[in-house]
Structure formats: C-alpha cells, structure tokens
N, C-alpha and C positions, 0 to 999 in steps of 0.2 A: 504493500500500500504506500509506504514511504517512497519507494522508487518511482511509482507512478506519479505521485504528487510532485516530486522533485522534477521529473521529466516534463510534467505539465507546466510547472513554473518556468523552467528553462525555455520551453517553447514559447510561452507568453512573453518572456523578456526578449527573446530573439525576434518575435514578431513586432514588438514595440520598437526595437532597435531598427528593424527594417523600415518601419513606417516613419521613423524620426530622422534617419540618417541620410536621406536622399539629397545630399549636398553634392552637386555635380561639378564637372570640370570648369564650367563658366562661372560658377559661384566663387571660384578662387581667382577670377580675373584672367583666366586663360581662354582666349578666343581662337577657335580653330577656323581657318579659312577666311573668306571674304564675303560669302553670301549670308543672307539673313536667315536665322532659324525661324521656324513656325512658332505659333503661340505657346505650345507646350514643349517645343524642341523634341518632338517624339514622332514615331511612325503614325500615331493617331491624329496627327495634323492633316493627314490625307483624309478627306471627308469619307465617313462610313467605316473606317478601319477601327476595330476594337481589339484589345489585347487582354488576356487573362492568364493567371497562374494557378497552379496547385503545387504547393511546397510540401515536401515530405521530409520531416525530421523525426526520427524515432530512435530511442535508446541512444547508443553511442556510435552506431555504424551506418545508419540510414541518412544520407544527405543527398537527396535527389528531387525530381519533380517533373512537372509538365508546364509548358508555355504554349498557349493557343493564340494564333493570329487569325482573325476573321476579316477578310478584305472588304466585303460589303454585307449589308444587313438583309439582303434577300435570300432566296434559295440558291445557293452557289452551284448546285448541280444543274438546276434549270437555267441559270444565267451564269455560264462559265466565264472565266476571267482570262484574257490574254496573258501569257506567261512564258518565261524561259528560265532555264537553269544552266548556270555556268559552273564547271568543275575547275576550281583552282588547283587542287590536288585531291586525288580520288581515293585516299585511304579512309573510306567511310561507308556508311550504310544508308544513303538517302533513298527512301522509298518513293516510287512514282515517277522517277526520272524519264524512263523511256517513252511513256505516253505523252508527257509534257513536251519532250523533244519532237515527237512525231506530229502532234496535233496543235501545239502552240497554245495550250490553255490548261488551267487547273479547274477542278470541279469539287474541291473540298476546302475547308479551312486548312491552315498549315499548323502542324503540331511539331514542337521540339521537345525532345526528352533525352534519355541516355541510350547508349549503344544497344544494350541487351533488352530494351523495352520497346524497340521499334515495332515489333510484331503486335504487341499489346496496343500500341497507339493506332496502328492500322485498323485493328478490330474495333477500337473505340470510334474511329472516324467512319467506318463502314456502318456501324450501328446507328450513329448520329444521322447519317445520310438516309439510310433506308427507312428510318422512323418518321421522316418528314412526309406529310400527307401527300404532297404533289409527286413524291417519288415512289408511289406504291407499286409501280410496274418496273422499277429499276432492277437490273440483274448484274450490273457491273459498276464498280466504284474504283477510281484511281486515287487512293489516299496518298497525300503528300506528307511525309514524316521525315524530319531531319534529326540528327543526333550528334552528341559528343560523348566521349568516354569520361565519366566522373569517378572511375574506379579507385582513385587514390584516396578520396575522402568518403566514398560511398561503397557499401556492400553491393556492388553492381551484380554479382553472381546471384544474389537473392531475388533479383527482378521484382522489386517491391511496388513498382507502378502498376496500377490496375486500370481496367477499362473505365471504372467509375471515376478514377482520378482524371482521366482524359476528359470525360464528360463534365466534371466539375470545372476544369480549366476553361472549357468552352463556355459553360454557363457563367463563369466569373468574368468573362470579357466585358470591357467597358471602354469608352472613349476618354479623352482628356489625358491627364498625367498617367504615366506608366511606371509601375514599381520596377526598380532596377537592383542590380547586385545579386545578393544571395536569395533569389526567389525562383520559383518554378524550375525550369530546365537549367538554370544557372546556379542552383543551390550547392552543388558539389564540384564546380569547375575551377580550373587553375589557369592563370594567364600570365605569361612572362615570369613565372615563378611566384607570383602573388595570387591572392584570391581573385578569381574572375567572376563572371556571371552574366546576367542580362544587362544590356545597355541599348539605348535608343537615341536618335537625333533626327532632325529634319532640316530641310532648306526650302525657302520660297524664292522662286525666280521673280524678278520685277516684271510688271505688265508688258514692258517692251520686249521681253524675252518669252512671253507666253503666259506668265503669271502662274505657272504650274508649281505644285508642291511635290517634293521627294522626301519620303520617310524611310528610315532604316532601323531595323532591330537586329541585334547580334546576340549570340550565345558564345561567349569567349572561353576557350579552353586550349589555347595554343601557345607557342613559344617563339622566341626570337630575341632581339636586342632592343629593348624598349626605348622609344623616342617620343617626346611630347613637343609638338610644334617645332620640330627640328633639333631639340635639345637632347643630347645623349645621356638620358637619365640612367640607363643600365650601366653605362661606362662609368659615370660619376659615382654610382652606388656600388660599383664592382660586383654586380650581380647579373650575369648573362651566361648563356649556354657555352659549354666546352671550356670554361675557365678553370673548373676544378671537378673533382669526382662527385661532388654533391649535385651540381647543376651540369649534368653530363649530356643533355640533349635538349632539343627544342620541339619534341613531338607533341601532338595534341590535335585539336580541331577547332574550326570556327564555322558556325552557321550564320549566314547573313541573309536577311530578308529585306528586299528593296521594293517599296510600293510607291507608285506615282499616279496622279490623276491626269497626266499627260497622255493623249491618245497615241499609243505605240503598238506596233505589231510585234509578233514574237521575235522577228529578226533583230529589230532595234532594241527590244528588251534584253536580248542576249548581249548585245553590244553594251547596254547599260550595266548589266550584271558584271561584265568583265572589269568595268571601272571600279567596282566595289573592291576588287582585289588590290587596286592601287591604293585605296584608302587603308586597307590592312597593312600594306607595305610601308605606308607613311608612319605607322606606329612602331615599325621594327619587326613585324611578323615576316617569317621567311618561307611559309608554306612547306615545312620540312617533309622528309620522306614519309613519316608516320602521321601526317596531319590530314584530316579530312576537311577540306575548305571548300564549301559550296555556297553559291549565291542563287537565291530564288528571286526573280524579278517579276513584278506584276503591274499591269495597267488597269486601273479601276474606272477609266473614262466610261461614263454610263452608256453612251451611244455605241460603244465598241464591245460590249459584253456579248458573249456567244450563246445564242439560244439553243437549248437542248433539242427542241423541235421547232421547225419552221417550214412554211410552205414555199419560202423564197429559194430559188435555185442560185441566185446571185445576190450578194450583199455588197453594199457600198458603205465605206467607213472613212472618216477623216483620220489622217495620221500625220504626225510631225514629220517634216521632211528630214532627210539625212543631214542636210546642211545646217539644220537648226537643232541638232542633237547635242552639240558641245556644251551648252549651258547645263543641260541635264546630266551630262557626264561629270562636270565639275561639282554639281550639287550632290551627286551620289558619292563621289570621292570624299568630299568634306563631311557629309553626314555619316558615312561609314567610319571614318577616322574618329570623329567625335563620339559616336556610339560606343566604339571599343574603349575609348578612354573613360566614358561615363560608367561602363561596366566595372572598371578598375577603381574609380574614385568612390563609387557607392557601395562596393563590396566590403564585407567585414571579415576579420580573422575568424577562421573556422577550424574546429577540431572534429575529426570524424573517425572513419574506420581504423581500427587498431591503434588508436591514439595519434594518428597522423594530424599534424597541425599545419595549416597554410596561413601565413600572415597576410594581412591586407597591405596594400600599397602604403609605404611610409609617407603620407601626404606632406607632413611638415618638412621633411627632408627634400621632397620633390619641389615644394614651393620655394625653398631656399635655393635650390639649384636653378630653377627658372629665373629667379631674381638675379642670380649670378650671371646668367646669360642675357639679362635685360629683356626677358620675355614676359615679364609681368610689370 
C-alpha cells in the first residue's frame, strides 16, 4: 500500500512539474531563424491540427507513452490528406510508408510511440478508424505509426503501451499550446546525451509570400554534437559522441512531423520533408548508422483533401508553384531546429529502468555559453 501511495505521489509531482516547466528556448532570449513563429509557436498553429499525449510512468522501469497528431477534425479516412514521407536514415520501424509513397496521402491520425509498440499502435488506429460511423464498409486501413527506441530509460521489452493508451492519446488531443519534454512518446527518450522528448514550433510566412503556416512536432531520441544557433554547446561542455567510453556513439532516432496549410502535392511535400533534415543538422544531429530519422509531411489545405469516394474522374486543385516553395523550405528548417531545441529545454532529469538516470540539459551553463558567444 505504501509503495502504491509513494508511486502515486511521485506521478503527481512529475505531472505538476511537466505542467509548470514549459519554459522554452525563446523564453531565454534565444531566437532561432528569421521568420515569425505562430501564436503558440506549435504545430497546432496550423488550423485544425490537434495534439494529445498519454504518458506512462509506472514503478521504476516504465517510462514511455503515446503522442497522437490529428491533422484535421473531420473523418480522415473519408477526407484523406496529401502527404509524403522522407527517410533521412532508415534504421527504424515507420508503419504505413509504402502506401503513402504510392498514393501520396494518409488516411489516419499519426501516432508516435516506442519501437516495440508499433504493432499495438497500428491496432489502436485501425480500431479508431473502423468504429467511425461513415467507415462501416471499410476493409483496409493504412495506419501511420512512427517510433523511437526508449529502451535505456524504459522497460521496452515489457511492451506496456496498450490499445487503450493509443485511444486515450487520440481522445486527449487539443489545439493551442502543446505539452513538451517528458510527455507521451517522449517520456523515455534521450537526445544529445541529455533528456529529450516532444518538442514543437511553427513559422508564419508574410502575406506577400502566401501567408501560409508551417508547424513541426518532433520526438527526439538521437545523437550528435549539439549546437544552438551556431554555438558549439557540446564542445564547450565537453560532452559529445566518441570523446570517451561513456559517450561512445550517436545512435538513436528522430520522428519529425511537418504540417502546413499551404496547398502542396505529394511531390512538393517530399521536397519539404527533406528540408526538415537540414533543421536537424543545424542542431548537430548526424543521422548516425543506428538512427531512424523520418519526416512525415502533410498539407491540410481544405480544397486539396482527397475524397475516399467521388464521382469525378478528374480533379482540379490549386498548388504552390515550384518557384514559390523556398519560403516554405526555410520555414520548415527553422521550425524543425526550434522544435528539437524546445524538446531539450523543456525536458526534465529522469530516472528509469535499472536505475538509469539521464540528466536534463544544463540550461544555466548553456545560457552562459550563449552569452559568451554574444548570442543572447
């Protein structure tokens, strides 16, 4: 009884900390890029996008969860979304890739979780889709599920995520501000040797460039040589891969979800997705051999949604011209870079499986280094 009480108290304290500690990179005077963030500086700045988490913290060994991204509030199977997936490095288990590549759209929400619970998340998405009234005759569902391996802090072999957890993450989705750091699919992740997690950011283009919004959400669990706004943080802190036996590699993964309201076809969405990897590179990520780095890019432009059933043989849609893609490329790079940094700045030191401890980013030291380089 005492153990259960202590566990409940620790979970309550952890949850309170998560809700109170959302101090992000811009709150420290660090401005990434030149474009303006949206109102919430989050993927939810794209109209209709909602995000939800289910965080699993049990006993000493379970540190995992689920993050759900819903691109629009209609029936996604009936009104599919133009999409593309770009593989930065393919050491991962992204479900649903081949059909997205073939048809250029997605038909479910996007679920992020841990490596060994991809199958569970697929089942959860299938159930969610089949249960919708308009889908009573549906016999095939291409569920899109991404993952990173949280096995250092989490008992990943226990496969603790359930279909109910997936459904709760979907049911928990909301617009506005997005919880970041140690939540949902980011509960047990590690980034640049520090506690990683969920991060998000957005950019708004001026009206002269289309007035479009680009939002990014990341699940960070990768390595490299950390930089912030060009400042060599890892070098200054003497903490980077291959320097000693403790930090002997840079493996891990990063899931990146890019959503825009710009009317883009699958081809230009793939081009957009490629630029997200440049944002990852600007933080010092190297897409190492053992890293699964995937970008899912979507366009929620209402007139370009793909009807499941239609009498029309030919469809006409407005699309951004190739020559006008560059501002969207820049927005994606900046939002990805800042989303990754937000995942680090909002994450908290975590103890998990077998007593493993991952420290949070030493923000006071980072701020001191940024001042040293006249970046604040």
